[in-house]
N, C-alpha and C positions, 0 to 999 in steps of 0.2 A: 718511314712510309708504315702504315698498318695495314694491315690485310683485312679483307671481310671475313676470313674464317674466324669460327669460335675457337678460343684457346682450349687446347685440351687439358682434361682433369681426368686422372685415372678413376675408374670406379671405386678402389677401396677408399680414396679420399672423399667422395661423395658419400659413400656410404657411412665413413666415420662422422661427418659434419652432420648428417641425416639424425644418426642415434645420439650426438651430443645434443641438438635441438629437442628430441624426443626426451632425453633425460633431464634437460634443463626444465622443460615444461611441466615435467611429472613433480620434480621439486618445487617448481612454483606452485603448481595446483596443492600439494601437501602443506607448504606454508599457508597458502590461504585458507585451507580447511581449518588449520591449527589456529590460525588469527579469527575465524570466523564463529569458531564453536561458542567462546564466551558471548561473543555479540547475540548469537541465536537464542540463547538461552535467556539473555537480559530482553531482548525484543519479545520472546514468547511470553515472559513474566510480566511485561509493560501490557501487552495486549489482554491478558487473563485480568489484571489489575483494572483496565479500561472496561472490559464486560463487566465485572463486579461493581464498578461505579455507576454504569449505566443501569444497572438493575436497581441499586439502592436509589438513585434519582427518581427513578420513574415509581418506586414504592412510596418516596417521601412525597412526590407530587400528586400521587393519587391518594395519600392519606391528608394531604394539607388541606387545611380550610380556605386559605385564600386561593389555592388553585382551583377548588370548587367552586367558589365565589366567581373567580374569573371565567370560568367555562360557561357558567350560568349567565354571566353579563354578555359573554360572546354570542350565545345563542339568543339572546335576547336582542342584541344588535342586529344579527342576521334575521330576526322574525320581524323587526322594525323595517330593515330595507325591502324584505319581502312585500309587507304591508304596502309601503311606498310605491312599490313596482306595479303591485295590483292596481292601486289606486290610479295610477298614471295610465295604465292601460285601459281601465274603465273609464277614464274621462276622456 
């Protein structure tokens, strides 16, 4: 038959277990930081490469003849649509 009372644990055992968990957590954090250091540098390098690629793509697009023609065609299309809407409203 079990009692409803809580099993007694001496304070020094609880304190030792507490410090074991604190030490274990600290070790895990240190290991995690060591494993993440190379990944963080790789991530920052990838993002820097991405930013450079975006700038190059924007420069290439702004200098590209086909891109300029595409922008003009888009403007003409929008102008034609606007004219059609105005004609519909007037009619």
